[in-house]
N, C-alpha and C positions, 0 to 999 in steps of 0.2 A: 397185411390181411390175415386174419386167423383162419385156420383150417376149416372151422365150422361156418364161416361166412359164405352165404350163397353167391354164386356168380350172377351179376346183374347186366342188363343191357339198357341202353338209351337209344331208341330207334328214331329219334327226331329231336335235334337241338340245333341252336344257332350260335355255337362258339366262334363262328366265322363272321359275326356281325355285331355292331354296337359295342357296348362296354366289354362284353366277354372277349371280343376280338382284339382288345388291347393287350391281353396276355392269355391267349387260349391254352398255352401249355400248362398254366397254373390250374385251369379247370380240368384238363385231362388228368393231371397228376392227382388232384383231389378226388376225381372219380375213381381212379385206380385204387386209392386208399379205401374207398367205400365198396370196392369189389366189382366195379363196372369194367367189363371186358369187351364191350362192343359199343361204339358211339357212331351214329350216323349224323354227320354234319351236313345240313341241308341248305342249298342255295336258294335265294329268292330273286336273284338277278345275276348278271354276268360276273360282276366283281365279287360278290359273296360266293358264287360257285367256284371261281378261281381260287379263292382263299380256302374253301373247303378241300379242294384238290391238293393244295399245297400242304395242308395239315396232314393229309394221308401219307405224305412222304416222310413226315417227322415222327408220326405215332402209328405203331402197328395196328392198334385197335380202332383207329379212326378210319371210316369210309365216307364216301361222298355221294350225295344226291344233287343233281344239277338241274336247275329250272328257273322259271320266271314266275313270280307270284301273281295271282290275279289282280292285286292292288296296283301292279306295275303294267297292266295290260295295255295301257295307252302310251307307254313310254319305250317299249322295246323296239329294237331295230332289226332289220333283216340280217345285218352284219352280226349283231349279238347272237341271234339264233343260229346262224351258220357256224359260229365259233362253238356254241354249245353242242351242235351236232357232231363236231370233230372231237371235242373234249370228252364226251360221254363214252368214247371208245376205250378210254383208260380202264385198266383192270380193277382199279380201286373205286371206280364209279359204279355203284350197284343199283342205282335207281334214277329215274327222271322225275323232276318236280322239286319243290312242291308246285302243284298246279291245280286248277279247278275253278270254282265259281264262288264269289262272295257277294251275296246280295244283302248282307247285313250292314256292312260299312259302305258298300257301293263306291269305293274310291276310284273306280274306273268304269267307263260305260259298259253296260252289259254286253253289247255287241262286240266290243273289243275283248272282253273277257272270253266270250265264246270263241273268237278267232284264235286267240292264244291257246286256249284249252284244247281245241281240236288239233292245232299244230303239234302240241306236246303229246297228245294221244297218238298221233301218227308216228312221232319219234319213238315212243314206247314200243309200238308195234314193230317198227323197222329194226330196232336194236334188240327186241325181246327183253328189255329191261322193265322191271316192275315200276308202277307209277305211284307217286306219293300224292294223295288227294287232299286238297284243302276245300272244304265245303261248309259254308255258313248261310243259313236261311235259304238254301238252294238244293235241298236233297233231291227232289224230283228231276230238275233239269240236269244236275250233275250226273245222276244215274242214267238219264236218257242219253247224254252224250257218250258215256262209256259203253252203253249197250248198243246204240245205233252204230258206233264205229267199231264194235266188237273188241274193245280193249280188254274186257273181262277174260278173253282167251289168254292174255299175258298175265293179268292180275296185278296185285299191288296192295296198298294199305290206305285205309281212310284214317288219316292222322288227326289227332286232337278230336276224336269222335265226340259229337255233341247231340246226336239224335237219339231215338228211343229203341226199345227192344225189337219192335216189329221191323223197323228199318234195318237194324243189325241183322236180323234173321234173313232178310232179303239179300243183303250184301254177302253174307256168309254162303248162302246158297249159290251165289255167282262165283265164289272162290276168293273173295277179298278178305284181307286181314283187318282187324279192328284194333286201333291203337288208343289206349287210354292214358291221359296225362295225370299230373298231380291234382287236377280238379277232382279226382275220385276221392281225395282225402277231405274234401270240403263237406261238412255235415249237411248242407242244404242241397247237395246235388243228388237227390234221391233217384232221378232217372238214370244217371250214370251208375249209381250203385246197383240198380237192377240189371243194367247192361253188363257190369262187371261180374255179376253172379251167373248170368245166363249165356254169355258168349261162349261158344265151344272152346275148350282149352287149346285146341290145335289151330285156332284162328285169332288168338289173343296176342297183342304186343303191348309194350309200355314205352313211355317217352316222357321227357320233361317239357319239350318245346321251349327250353331255356333260351333266353332269359325271362320268358313269359310264364304265367300260370304257376305261381308259387304254391308249394304245399301249404296246407291250412296252418300248421303250427309256425312255419317260417313267416307267413304273412302276418299272423298275430304278433310275432316278435318284432315286426317292423322291417324285415328284410325287403329289399327292392328288386334283387336280381335272382332268378332261379339259376341252377347250375346242374350239369349232368349227374353229379354225385348224389343229388337229392332225389333221383329216380327211386331210391330206396324207399322213400315215403309212399310212393304209388304202389310199389311192390308189396310193402307191408300191409297197406290198406286192402289190396286185392286178396292177399292171403287170408285176411280176416273175413272179408266179405264172402269168399268162396269156401271158407273152412278147409283150406288146402295147406299142406306143409310148404315151408320155404324151399325145401329140396325139390319137391315135385313141381312147384311153379317155376323155379329156376331152370329145371330140365326142359320143361315145356317151352319156355321162352327161347332158350338156346335152339331147340329144334325148329321153332317158328322163324327165327332169324335165318336159319339155314334154308328153310322152305321158301321164304319170301325173297331174301336177298342173295342167297347162295353163299353165305359167309359162315365159317366155323367160329364159334365163340370159344376162345382159348382160355384155359385155366392157367394157374401158376405151375 
C-alpha cells in the first residue's frame, strides 16, 4: 500500500458464508492490498457467526458481529440463541446482529421475525453491544421495535441503508449510524446519493455487504461476487458526492468505527 492511500473500512461483509467462505483469507489479503484496515464479518446464523469469530483469531483487522438474520426467523432454536449469548462475550465480538425485519422478501412469518428481533434487542441491551440492523420495506415497524424497547440508548448501525433522507435524519437524531454500500456507485440510486450528501459526517459508515451489491463498474464488467477490497468504490463515490477529500473521509470513518464498535482502525 502506498503512503498516499487512505485507510479504508468495511463495516459489514460476509466473508464467512457462501463462495467467499471457501477462502476467506484470500479476500482479507486482497482488502489489505486495497488499504482496508477494519473488516466486520457478520453472522446470519449460528454457523456463520462461529466462522466469523474463527476469522478474528486469524486476522487482526477482522472483528465479528453475531446474530440470526430475519430470513431465518422461523428456523432458529433456543439452543442456538443460548450459544450466541455466550459467544458474544468474546472481546472480538463488537456487535450483535444482523437482525431486524424484512417485509420485502418475507422469507419468514412476520410474527417470527418480531420474536427474534425483540430477543436480539434484549441481547444488545444486556451486553451493551451495538446492534446491526437489517430493514427492508419495514422502516416504521423496525424503528418502533427499537424505540419501544429503548435499544437506541445502546445504539448501532442501520446497515445497507435503503430509505430516504427524512428517515435518515430521524435515525441520526436517535444516535444511529447510517451505513452505505456500493449501491451508492449505481447511477440510478438517486435517493442514496442524496443520503450520502446529507448524512452527518460523524454518523456515516461504509460497507460492501459482500458478496452482495456489486459496485457499478464491477457489475457492468460481469463480476458475480463483491469483496471487502471493493469498498474503495463506495468510498470514492462518497468523496465525489460530498466534495470531501479522501483524507478527511478516511479520518471520519475511522472515528466512527471507534464510536460505534469501540475499535481502533490501525494503519501501517
